[in-house]
Chimera marker file (.cmm) of the C-alpha trace (Angstrom):
<marker_set name="trace">
<marker id="1" x="68.975" y="141.624" z="129.219" r="1" g="1" b="0" radius="0.5"/>
<marker id="2" x="68.202" y="139.260" z="126.081" r="1" g="1" b="0" radius="0.5"/>
<marker id="3" x="66.136" y="136.598" z="128.378" r="1" g="1" b="0" radius="0.5"/>
<marker id="4" x="63.521" y="139.518" z="129.170" r="1" g="1" b="0" radius="0.5"/>
<marker id="5" x="62.669" y="139.189" z="125.311" r="1" g="1" b="0" radius="0.5"/>
<marker id="6" x="61.481" y="135.378" z="126.266" r="1" g="1" b="0" radius="0.5"/>
<marker id="7" x="60.943" y="135.503" z="129.651" r="1" g="1" b="0" radius="0.5"/>
<marker id="8" x="59.156" y="137.433" z="132.611" r="1" g="1" b="0" radius="0.5"/>
<marker id="9" x="61.322" y="140.527" z="133.381" r="1" g="1" b="0" radius="0.5"/>
<marker id="10" x="64.008" y="139.743" z="136.267" r="1" g="1" b="0" radius="0.5"/>
<marker id="11" x="66.483" y="142.391" z="137.931" r="1" g="1" b="0" radius="0.5"/>
<marker id="12" x="69.791" y="142.542" z="136.097" r="1" g="1" b="0" radius="0.5"/>
<marker id="13" x="72.398" y="145.376" z="136.987" r="1" g="1" b="0" radius="0.5"/>
<marker id="14" x="73.785" y="146.117" z="133.196" r="1" g="1" b="0" radius="0.5"/>
<marker id="15" x="73.264" y="145.744" z="129.658" r="1" g="1" b="0" radius="0.5"/>
<marker id="16" x="75.912" y="143.211" z="128.067" r="1" g="1" b="0" radius="0.5"/>
<marker id="17" x="76.746" y="144.122" z="124.482" r="1" g="1" b="0" radius="0.5"/>
<marker id="18" x="78.886" y="141.690" z="122.617" r="1" g="1" b="0" radius="0.5"/>
<marker id="19" x="81.441" y="142.765" z="120.008" r="1" g="1" b="0" radius="0.5"/>
<marker id="20" x="82.449" y="141.033" z="117.019" r="1" g="1" b="0" radius="0.5"/>
<marker id="21" x="85.126" y="140.542" z="114.318" r="1" g="1" b="0" radius="0.5"/>
<marker id="22" x="88.150" y="140.181" z="116.527" r="1" g="1" b="0" radius="0.5"/>
<marker id="23" x="88.688" y="144.216" z="117.178" r="1" g="1" b="0" radius="0.5"/>
<marker id="24" x="86.909" y="144.011" z="119.999" r="1" g="1" b="0" radius="0.5"/>
<marker id="25" x="90.262" y="142.000" z="121.461" r="1" g="1" b="0" radius="0.5"/>
<marker id="26" x="92.511" y="144.602" z="121.095" r="1" g="1" b="0" radius="0.5"/>
<marker id="27" x="93.772" y="143.636" z="124.508" r="1" g="1" b="0" radius="0.5"/>
<marker id="28" x="93.144" y="140.146" z="124.508" r="1" g="1" b="0" radius="0.5"/>
<marker id="29" x="90.939" y="140.569" z="127.061" r="1" g="1" b="0" radius="0.5"/>
<marker id="30" x="88.427" y="137.241" z="127.735" r="1" g="1" b="0" radius="0.5"/>
<marker id="31" x="85.783" y="137.727" z="129.530" r="1" g="1" b="0" radius="0.5"/>
<marker id="32" x="86.215" y="136.703" z="132.925" r="1" g="1" b="0" radius="0.5"/>
<marker id="33" x="88.693" y="138.960" z="133.748" r="1" g="1" b="0" radius="0.5"/>
<marker id="34" x="87.621" y="142.085" z="131.129" r="1" g="1" b="0" radius="0.5"/>
<marker id="35" x="88.344" y="145.305" z="132.890" r="1" g="1" b="0" radius="0.5"/>
<marker id="36" x="87.578" y="148.142" z="130.871" r="1" g="1" b="0" radius="0.5"/>
<marker id="37" x="83.902" y="148.669" z="129.876" r="1" g="1" b="0" radius="0.5"/>
<marker id="38" x="84.662" y="149.293" z="125.778" r="1" g="1" b="0" radius="0.5"/>
<marker id="39" x="87.641" y="147.158" z="125.104" r="1" g="1" b="0" radius="0.5"/>
<marker id="40" x="87.496" y="148.014" z="121.172" r="1" g="1" b="0" radius="0.5"/>
<marker id="41" x="88.866" y="151.810" z="120.685" r="1" g="1" b="0" radius="0.5"/>
<marker id="42" x="86.442" y="152.228" z="117.874" r="1" g="1" b="0" radius="0.5"/>
<marker id="43" x="83.711" y="151.501" z="120.245" r="1" g="1" b="0" radius="0.5"/>
<marker id="44" x="84.914" y="153.978" z="123.054" r="1" g="1" b="0" radius="0.5"/>
<marker id="45" x="85.751" y="156.552" z="120.573" r="1" g="1" b="0" radius="0.5"/>
<marker id="46" x="82.118" y="156.865" z="119.087" r="1" g="1" b="0" radius="0.5"/>
<marker id="47" x="80.911" y="156.407" z="122.730" r="1" g="1" b="0" radius="0.5"/>
<marker id="48" x="82.997" y="159.170" z="124.249" r="1" g="1" b="0" radius="0.5"/>
<marker id="49" x="82.361" y="161.844" z="121.069" r="1" g="1" b="0" radius="0.5"/>
<marker id="50" x="78.684" y="161.444" z="122.067" r="1" g="1" b="0" radius="0.5"/>
<marker id="51" x="79.607" y="162.297" z="126.061" r="1" g="1" b="0" radius="0.5"/>
<marker id="52" x="79.402" y="159.184" z="127.267" r="1" g="1" b="0" radius="0.5"/>
<marker id="53" x="82.406" y="157.377" z="129.376" r="1" g="1" b="0" radius="0.5"/>
<marker id="54" x="83.114" y="154.808" z="131.374" r="1" g="1" b="0" radius="0.5"/>
<marker id="55" x="81.924" y="154.288" z="135.458" r="1" g="1" b="0" radius="0.5"/>
<marker id="56" x="84.145" y="152.359" z="138.345" r="1" g="1" b="0" radius="0.5"/>
<marker id="57" x="81.537" y="149.619" z="137.854" r="1" g="1" b="0" radius="0.5"/>
<marker id="58" x="83.181" y="148.604" z="134.169" r="1" g="1" b="0" radius="0.5"/>
<marker id="59" x="79.898" y="150.212" z="132.322" r="1" g="1" b="0" radius="0.5"/>
<marker id="60" x="79.192" y="152.694" z="130.345" r="1" g="1" b="0" radius="0.5"/>
<marker id="61" x="76.172" y="154.529" z="131.247" r="1" g="1" b="0" radius="0.5"/>
<marker id="62" x="73.738" y="154.939" z="128.211" r="1" g="1" b="0" radius="0.5"/>
<marker id="63" x="70.759" y="156.927" z="128.860" r="1" g="1" b="0" radius="0.5"/>
<marker id="64" x="70.598" y="156.153" z="132.394" r="1" g="1" b="0" radius="0.5"/>
<marker id="65" x="71.123" y="151.893" z="131.502" r="1" g="1" b="0" radius="0.5"/>
<marker id="66" x="74.349" y="150.788" z="132.525" r="1" g="1" b="0" radius="0.5"/>
<marker id="67" x="76.099" y="148.915" z="129.380" r="1" g="1" b="0" radius="0.5"/>
<marker id="68" x="79.037" y="146.486" z="129.163" r="1" g="1" b="0" radius="0.5"/>
<marker id="69" x="80.592" y="146.108" z="126.024" r="1" g="1" b="0" radius="0.5"/>
<marker id="70" x="82.540" y="142.511" z="125.707" r="1" g="1" b="0" radius="0.5"/>
<marker id="71" x="84.281" y="140.920" z="122.842" r="1" g="1" b="0" radius="0.5"/>
<marker id="72" x="82.623" y="137.591" z="121.867" r="1" g="1" b="0" radius="0.5"/>
<marker id="73" x="85.478" y="135.513" z="123.926" r="1" g="1" b="0" radius="0.5"/>
<marker id="74" x="84.435" y="132.145" z="122.539" r="1" g="1" b="0" radius="0.5"/>
<marker id="75" x="83.276" y="129.832" z="119.713" r="1" g="1" b="0" radius="0.5"/>
<marker id="76" x="79.896" y="129.657" z="121.477" r="1" g="1" b="0" radius="0.5"/>
<marker id="77" x="79.591" y="133.612" z="121.918" r="1" g="1" b="0" radius="0.5"/>
<marker id="78" x="80.539" y="134.297" z="118.151" r="1" g="1" b="0" radius="0.5"/>
<marker id="79" x="78.268" y="131.485" z="117.028" r="1" g="1" b="0" radius="0.5"/>
<marker id="80" x="75.355" y="132.917" z="119.439" r="1" g="1" b="0" radius="0.5"/>
<marker id="81" x="75.818" y="136.620" z="117.285" r="1" g="1" b="0" radius="0.5"/>
<marker id="82" x="75.784" y="134.683" z="114.253" r="1" g="1" b="0" radius="0.5"/>
<marker id="83" x="72.683" y="133.458" z="115.012" r="1" g="1" b="0" radius="0.5"/>
<marker id="84" x="70.818" y="136.253" z="116.316" r="1" g="1" b="0" radius="0.5"/>
<marker id="85" x="67.472" y="137.493" z="115.400" r="1" g="1" b="0" radius="0.5"/>
<marker id="86" x="66.275" y="140.828" z="114.508" r="1" g="1" b="0" radius="0.5"/>
<marker id="87" x="63.713" y="142.787" z="116.954" r="1" g="1" b="0" radius="0.5"/>
<marker id="88" x="62.537" y="145.609" z="117.813" r="1" g="1" b="0" radius="0.5"/>
<marker id="89" x="62.839" y="147.203" z="121.124" r="1" g="1" b="0" radius="0.5"/>
<marker id="90" x="60.723" y="150.753" z="121.829" r="1" g="1" b="0" radius="0.5"/>
<marker id="91" x="60.906" y="151.672" z="118.172" r="1" g="1" b="0" radius="0.5"/>
<marker id="92" x="64.787" y="150.836" z="117.670" r="1" g="1" b="0" radius="0.5"/>
<marker id="93" x="66.202" y="147.870" z="115.787" r="1" g="1" b="0" radius="0.5"/>
<marker id="94" x="68.234" y="145.587" z="117.922" r="1" g="1" b="0" radius="0.5"/>
<marker id="95" x="69.424" y="142.103" z="117.775" r="1" g="1" b="0" radius="0.5"/>
<marker id="96" x="69.259" y="139.472" z="120.286" r="1" g="1" b="0" radius="0.5"/>
<marker id="97" x="70.351" y="136.219" z="121.257" r="1" g="1" b="0" radius="0.5"/>
<marker id="98" x="68.262" y="133.215" z="120.589" r="1" g="1" b="0" radius="0.5"/>
<marker id="99" x="67.094" y="131.592" z="124.159" r="1" g="1" b="0" radius="0.5"/>
<marker id="100" x="68.672" y="128.686" z="123.488" r="1" g="1" b="0" radius="0.5"/>
<marker id="101" x="72.305" y="130.249" z="123.214" r="1" g="1" b="0" radius="0.5"/>
<marker id="102" x="71.300" y="132.460" z="126.138" r="1" g="1" b="0" radius="0.5"/>
<marker id="103" x="70.850" y="129.468" z="128.533" r="1" g="1" b="0" radius="0.5"/>
<marker id="104" x="74.009" y="127.902" z="126.894" r="1" g="1" b="0" radius="0.5"/>
<marker id="105" x="76.219" y="131.008" z="127.613" r="1" g="1" b="0" radius="0.5"/>
<marker id="106" x="75.113" y="130.738" z="131.377" r="1" g="1" b="0" radius="0.5"/>
<marker id="107" x="75.690" y="127.215" z="131.662" r="1" g="1" b="0" radius="0.5"/>
<marker id="108" x="78.742" y="128.062" z="130.070" r="1" g="1" b="0" radius="0.5"/>
<marker id="109" x="79.901" y="130.794" z="132.529" r="1" g="1" b="0" radius="0.5"/>
<marker id="110" x="78.605" y="128.815" z="135.680" r="1" g="1" b="0" radius="0.5"/>
<marker id="111" x="77.601" y="131.422" z="137.677" r="1" g="1" b="0" radius="0.5"/>
<marker id="112" x="74.967" y="130.956" z="140.544" r="1" g="1" b="0" radius="0.5"/>
<marker id="113" x="73.156" y="133.365" z="138.886" r="1" g="1" b="0" radius="0.5"/>
<marker id="114" x="73.679" y="132.117" z="135.620" r="1" g="1" b="0" radius="0.5"/>
<marker id="115" x="71.576" y="128.770" z="136.852" r="1" g="1" b="0" radius="0.5"/>
<marker id="116" x="69.108" y="130.891" z="138.422" r="1" g="1" b="0" radius="0.5"/>
<marker id="117" x="68.818" y="132.066" z="134.417" r="1" g="1" b="0" radius="0.5"/>
<marker id="118" x="68.839" y="128.546" z="132.880" r="1" g="1" b="0" radius="0.5"/>
<marker id="119" x="66.517" y="127.795" z="135.466" r="1" g="1" b="0" radius="0.5"/>
<marker id="120" x="64.236" y="130.449" z="134.466" r="1" g="1" b="0" radius="0.5"/>
<marker id="121" x="64.917" y="130.255" z="130.576" r="1" g="1" b="0" radius="0.5"/>
<marker id="122" x="63.731" y="126.224" z="131.040" r="1" g="1" b="0" radius="0.5"/>
<marker id="123" x="60.637" y="127.362" z="132.975" r="1" g="1" b="0" radius="0.5"/>
<marker id="124" x="59.686" y="130.288" z="130.548" r="1" g="1" b="0" radius="0.5"/>
<marker id="125" x="61.254" y="130.410" z="127.184" r="1" g="1" b="0" radius="0.5"/>
<marker id="126" x="60.198" y="128.497" z="124.139" r="1" g="1" b="0" radius="0.5"/>
<marker id="127" x="63.381" y="126.698" z="124.121" r="1" g="1" b="0" radius="0.5"/>
<marker id="128" x="64.291" y="124.436" z="120.661" r="1" g="1" b="0" radius="0.5"/>
<marker id="129" x="65.300" y="121.802" z="122.804" r="1" g="1" b="0" radius="0.5"/>
<marker id="130" x="66.176" y="120.184" z="119.273" r="1" g="1" b="0" radius="0.5"/>
<marker id="131" x="68.506" y="122.872" z="118.904" r="1" g="1" b="0" radius="0.5"/>
<marker id="132" x="69.677" y="123.282" z="122.151" r="1" g="1" b="0" radius="0.5"/>
<marker id="133" x="71.110" y="119.916" z="122.388" r="1" g="1" b="0" radius="0.5"/>
<marker id="134" x="73.005" y="120.765" z="119.248" r="1" g="1" b="0" radius="0.5"/>
<marker id="135" x="74.340" y="123.350" z="120.692" r="1" g="1" b="0" radius="0.5"/>
<marker id="136" x="74.981" y="121.846" z="124.200" r="1" g="1" b="0" radius="0.5"/>
<marker id="137" x="77.165" y="118.874" z="122.344" r="1" g="1" b="0" radius="0.5"/>
<marker id="138" x="79.379" y="121.058" z="119.574" r="1" g="1" b="0" radius="0.5"/>
<marker id="139" x="80.390" y="123.005" z="122.900" r="1" g="1" b="0" radius="0.5"/>
<marker id="140" x="80.921" y="119.814" z="125.256" r="1" g="1" b="0" radius="0.5"/>
<marker id="141" x="78.452" y="121.138" z="127.643" r="1" g="1" b="0" radius="0.5"/>
<marker id="142" x="76.019" y="118.463" z="127.886" r="1" g="1" b="0" radius="0.5"/>
<marker id="143" x="77.433" y="117.112" z="131.187" r="1" g="1" b="0" radius="0.5"/>
<marker id="144" x="77.072" y="120.185" z="133.096" r="1" g="1" b="0" radius="0.5"/>
<marker id="145" x="73.102" y="120.694" z="131.502" r="1" g="1" b="0" radius="0.5"/>
<marker id="146" x="72.474" y="117.169" z="133.264" r="1" g="1" b="0" radius="0.5"/>
<marker id="147" x="74.126" y="118.294" z="136.309" r="1" g="1" b="0" radius="0.5"/>
<marker id="148" x="72.219" y="121.793" z="136.433" r="1" g="1" b="0" radius="0.5"/>
<marker id="149" x="69.049" y="120.204" z="135.299" r="1" g="1" b="0" radius="0.5"/>
<marker id="150" x="68.093" y="117.009" z="137.353" r="1" g="1" b="0" radius="0.5"/>
<link id1="1" id2="2" r="1" g="1" b="0" radius="0.2"/>
<link id1="2" id2="3" r="1" g="1" b="0" radius="0.2"/>
<link id1="3" id2="4" r="1" g="1" b="0" radius="0.2"/>
<link id1="4" id2="5" r="1" g="1" b="0" radius="0.2"/>
<link id1="5" id2="6" r="1" g="1" b="0" radius="0.2"/>
<link id1="6" id2="7" r="1" g="1" b="0" radius="0.2"/>
<link id1="7" id2="8" r="1" g="1" b="0" radius="0.2"/>
<link id1="8" id2="9" r="1" g="1" b="0" radius="0.2"/>
<link id1="9" id2="10" r="1" g="1" b="0" radius="0.2"/>
<link id1="10" id2="11" r="1" g="1" b="0" radius="0.2"/>
<link id1="11" id2="12" r="1" g="1" b="0" radius="0.2"/>
<link id1="12" id2="13" r="1" g="1" b="0" radius="0.2"/>
<link id1="13" id2="14" r="1" g="1" b="0" radius="0.2"/>
<link id1="14" id2="15" r="1" g="1" b="0" radius="0.2"/>
<link id1="15" id2="16" r="1" g="1" b="0" radius="0.2"/>
<link id1="16" id2="17" r="1" g="1" b="0" radius="0.2"/>
<link id1="17" id2="18" r="1" g="1" b="0" radius="0.2"/>
<link id1="18" id2="19" r="1" g="1" b="0" radius="0.2"/>
<link id1="19" id2="20" r="1" g="1" b="0" radius="0.2"/>
<link id1="20" id2="21" r="1" g="1" b="0" radius="0.2"/>
<link id1="21" id2="22" r="1" g="1" b="0" radius="0.2"/>
<link id1="22" id2="23" r="1" g="1" b="0" radius="0.2"/>
<link id1="23" id2="24" r="1" g="1" b="0" radius="0.2"/>
<link id1="24" id2="25" r="1" g="1" b="0" radius="0.2"/>
<link id1="25" id2="26" r="1" g="1" b="0" radius="0.2"/>
<link id1="26" id2="27" r="1" g="1" b="0" radius="0.2"/>
<link id1="27" id2="28" r="1" g="1" b="0" radius="0.2"/>
<link id1="28" id2="29" r="1" g="1" b="0" radius="0.2"/>
<link id1="29" id2="30" r="1" g="1" b="0" radius="0.2"/>
<link id1="30" id2="31" r="1" g="1" b="0" radius="0.2"/>
<link id1="31" id2="32" r="1" g="1" b="0" radius="0.2"/>
<link id1="32" id2="33" r="1" g="1" b="0" radius="0.2"/>
<link id1="33" id2="34" r="1" g="1" b="0" radius="0.2"/>
<link id1="34" id2="35" r="1" g="1" b="0" radius="0.2"/>
<link id1="35" id2="36" r="1" g="1" b="0" radius="0.2"/>
<link id1="36" id2="37" r="1" g="1" b="0" radius="0.2"/>
<link id1="37" id2="38" r="1" g="1" b="0" radius="0.2"/>
<link id1="38" id2="39" r="1" g="1" b="0" radius="0.2"/>
<link id1="39" id2="40" r="1" g="1" b="0" radius="0.2"/>
<link id1="40" id2="41" r="1" g="1" b="0" radius="0.2"/>
<link id1="41" id2="42" r="1" g="1" b="0" radius="0.2"/>
<link id1="42" id2="43" r="1" g="1" b="0" radius="0.2"/>
<link id1="43" id2="44" r="1" g="1" b="0" radius="0.2"/>
<link id1="44" id2="45" r="1" g="1" b="0" radius="0.2"/>
<link id1="45" id2="46" r="1" g="1" b="0" radius="0.2"/>
<link id1="46" id2="47" r="1" g="1" b="0" radius="0.2"/>
<link id1="47" id2="48" r="1" g="1" b="0" radius="0.2"/>
<link id1="48" id2="49" r="1" g="1" b="0" radius="0.2"/>
<link id1="49" id2="50" r="1" g="1" b="0" radius="0.2"/>
<link id1="50" id2="51" r="1" g="1" b="0" radius="0.2"/>
<link id1="51" id2="52" r="1" g="1" b="0" radius="0.2"/>
<link id1="52" id2="53" r="1" g="1" b="0" radius="0.2"/>
<link id1="53" id2="54" r="1" g="1" b="0" radius="0.2"/>
<link id1="54" id2="55" r="1" g="1" b="0" radius="0.2"/>
<link id1="55" id2="56" r="1" g="1" b="0" radius="0.2"/>
<link id1="56" id2="57" r="1" g="1" b="0" radius="0.2"/>
<link id1="57" id2="58" r="1" g="1" b="0" radius="0.2"/>
<link id1="58" id2="59" r="1" g="1" b="0" radius="0.2"/>
<link id1="59" id2="60" r="1" g="1" b="0" radius="0.2"/>
<link id1="60" id2="61" r="1" g="1" b="0" radius="0.2"/>
<link id1="61" id2="62" r="1" g="1" b="0" radius="0.2"/>
<link id1="62" id2="63" r="1" g="1" b="0" radius="0.2"/>
<link id1="63" id2="64" r="1" g="1" b="0" radius="0.2"/>
<link id1="64" id2="65" r="1" g="1" b="0" radius="0.2"/>
<link id1="65" id2="66" r="1" g="1" b="0" radius="0.2"/>
<link id1="66" id2="67" r="1" g="1" b="0" radius="0.2"/>
<link id1="67" id2="68" r="1" g="1" b="0" radius="0.2"/>
<link id1="68" id2="69" r="1" g="1" b="0" radius="0.2"/>
<link id1="69" id2="70" r="1" g="1" b="0" radius="0.2"/>
<link id1="70" id2="71" r="1" g="1" b="0" radius="0.2"/>
<link id1="71" id2="72" r="1" g="1" b="0" radius="0.2"/>
<link id1="72" id2="73" r="1" g="1" b="0" radius="0.2"/>
<link id1="73" id2="74" r="1" g="1" b="0" radius="0.2"/>
<link id1="74" id2="75" r="1" g="1" b="0" radius="0.2"/>
<link id1="75" id2="76" r="1" g="1" b="0" radius="0.2"/>
<link id1="76" id2="77" r="1" g="1" b="0" radius="0.2"/>
<link id1="77" id2="78" r="1" g="1" b="0" radius="0.2"/>
<link id1="78" id2="79" r="1" g="1" b="0" radius="0.2"/>
<link id1="79" id2="80" r="1" g="1" b="0" radius="0.2"/>
<link id1="80" id2="81" r="1" g="1" b="0" radius="0.2"/>
<link id1="81" id2="82" r="1" g="1" b="0" radius="0.2"/>
<link id1="82" id2="83" r="1" g="1" b="0" radius="0.2"/>
<link id1="83" id2="84" r="1" g="1" b="0" radius="0.2"/>
<link id1="84" id2="85" r="1" g="1" b="0" radius="0.2"/>
<link id1="85" id2="86" r="1" g="1" b="0" radius="0.2"/>
<link id1="86" id2="87" r="1" g="1" b="0" radius="0.2"/>
<link id1="87" id2="88" r="1" g="1" b="0" radius="0.2"/>
<link id1="88" id2="89" r="1" g="1" b="0" radius="0.2"/>
<link id1="89" id2="90" r="1" g="1" b="0" radius="0.2"/>
<link id1="90" id2="91" r="1" g="1" b="0" radius="0.2"/>
<link id1="91" id2="92" r="1" g="1" b="0" radius="0.2"/>
<link id1="92" id2="93" r="1" g="1" b="0" radius="0.2"/>
<link id1="93" id2="94" r="1" g="1" b="0" radius="0.2"/>
<link id1="94" id2="95" r="1" g="1" b="0" radius="0.2"/>
<link id1="95" id2="96" r="1" g="1" b="0" radius="0.2"/>
<link id1="96" id2="97" r="1" g="1" b="0" radius="0.2"/>
<link id1="97" id2="98" r="1" g="1" b="0" radius="0.2"/>
<link id1="98" id2="99" r="1" g="1" b="0" radius="0.2"/>
<link id1="99" id2="100" r="1" g="1" b="0" radius="0.2"/>
<link id1="100" id2="101" r="1" g="1" b="0" radius="0.2"/>
<link id1="101" id2="102" r="1" g="1" b="0" radius="0.2"/>
<link id1="102" id2="103" r="1" g="1" b="0" radius="0.2"/>
<link id1="103" id2="104" r="1" g="1" b="0" radius="0.2"/>
<link id1="104" id2="105" r="1" g="1" b="0" radius="0.2"/>
<link id1="105" id2="106" r="1" g="1" b="0" radius="0.2"/>
<link id1="106" id2="107" r="1" g="1" b="0" radius="0.2"/>
<link id1="107" id2="108" r="1" g="1" b="0" radius="0.2"/>
<link id1="108" id2="109" r="1" g="1" b="0" radius="0.2"/>
<link id1="109" id2="110" r="1" g="1" b="0" radius="0.2"/>
<link id1="110" id2="111" r="1" g="1" b="0" radius="0.2"/>
<link id1="111" id2="112" r="1" g="1" b="0" radius="0.2"/>
<link id1="112" id2="113" r="1" g="1" b="0" radius="0.2"/>
<link id1="113" id2="114" r="1" g="1" b="0" radius="0.2"/>
<link id1="114" id2="115" r="1" g="1" b="0" radius="0.2"/>
<link id1="115" id2="116" r="1" g="1" b="0" radius="0.2"/>
<link id1="116" id2="117" r="1" g="1" b="0" radius="0.2"/>
<link id1="117" id2="118" r="1" g="1" b="0" radius="0.2"/>
<link id1="118" id2="119" r="1" g="1" b="0" radius="0.2"/>
<link id1="119" id2="120" r="1" g="1" b="0" radius="0.2"/>
<link id1="120" id2="121" r="1" g="1" b="0" radius="0.2"/>
<link id1="121" id2="122" r="1" g="1" b="0" radius="0.2"/>
<link id1="122" id2="123" r="1" g="1" b="0" radius="0.2"/>
<link id1="123" id2="124" r="1" g="1" b="0" radius="0.2"/>
<link id1="124" id2="125" r="1" g="1" b="0" radius="0.2"/>
<link id1="125" id2="126" r="1" g="1" b="0" radius="0.2"/>
<link id1="126" id2="127" r="1" g="1" b="0" radius="0.2"/>
<link id1="127" id2="128" r="1" g="1" b="0" radius="0.2"/>
<link id1="128" id2="129" r="1" g="1" b="0" radius="0.2"/>
<link id1="129" id2="130" r="1" g="1" b="0" radius="0.2"/>
<link id1="130" id2="131" r="1" g="1" b="0" radius="0.2"/>
<link id1="131" id2="132" r="1" g="1" b="0" radius="0.2"/>
<link id1="132" id2="133" r="1" g="1" b="0" radius="0.2"/>
<link id1="133" id2="134" r="1" g="1" b="0" radius="0.2"/>
<link id1="134" id2="135" r="1" g="1" b="0" radius="0.2"/>
<link id1="135" id2="136" r="1" g="1" b="0" radius="0.2"/>
<link id1="136" id2="137" r="1" g="1" b="0" radius="0.2"/>
<link id1="137" id2="138" r="1" g="1" b="0" radius="0.2"/>
<link id1="138" id2="139" r="1" g="1" b="0" radius="0.2"/>
<link id1="139" id2="140" r="1" g="1" b="0" radius="0.2"/>
<link id1="140" id2="141" r="1" g="1" b="0" radius="0.2"/>
<link id1="141" id2="142" r="1" g="1" b="0" radius="0.2"/>
<link id1="142" id2="143" r="1" g="1" b="0" radius="0.2"/>
<link id1="143" id2="144" r="1" g="1" b="0" radius="0.2"/>
<link id1="144" id2="145" r="1" g="1" b="0" radius="0.2"/>
<link id1="145" id2="146" r="1" g="1" b="0" radius="0.2"/>
<link id1="146" id2="147" r="1" g="1" b="0" radius="0.2"/>
<link id1="147" id2="148" r="1" g="1" b="0" radius="0.2"/>
<link id1="148" id2="149" r="1" g="1" b="0" radius="0.2"/>
<link id1="149" id2="150" r="1" g="1" b="0" radius="0.2"/>
</marker_set>
């Protein structure tokens, strides 16, 4: 959903919320094979105290929105979180990943729907190409970027 701060809205099935500071790695889970919607017991307990429960789709339904809490599973996501921008959404403060990091994470994840997100971000977001090139270089994604964008 972070991309919709930079592009026209598009279909997405859930809101991914990245967690950090190591606590989310409670079960040493990685993004591609994470099972629980909430891997950090503190988040899980706080959500349960508010009446929110996990569903079979690895999400927690919060006010009608499916939300999946994911640990910051590598250095790219950790960096993206540290560079997230403060914004307000419907009167609620939020931190949103920069579009350049969203593109790099989609590229790194590598699914066909991620390829489409990269295309949309390239066409509609005002990407800082110098920043993106630096991110791609540091995270060894330059070759994949070339493959996806040529």
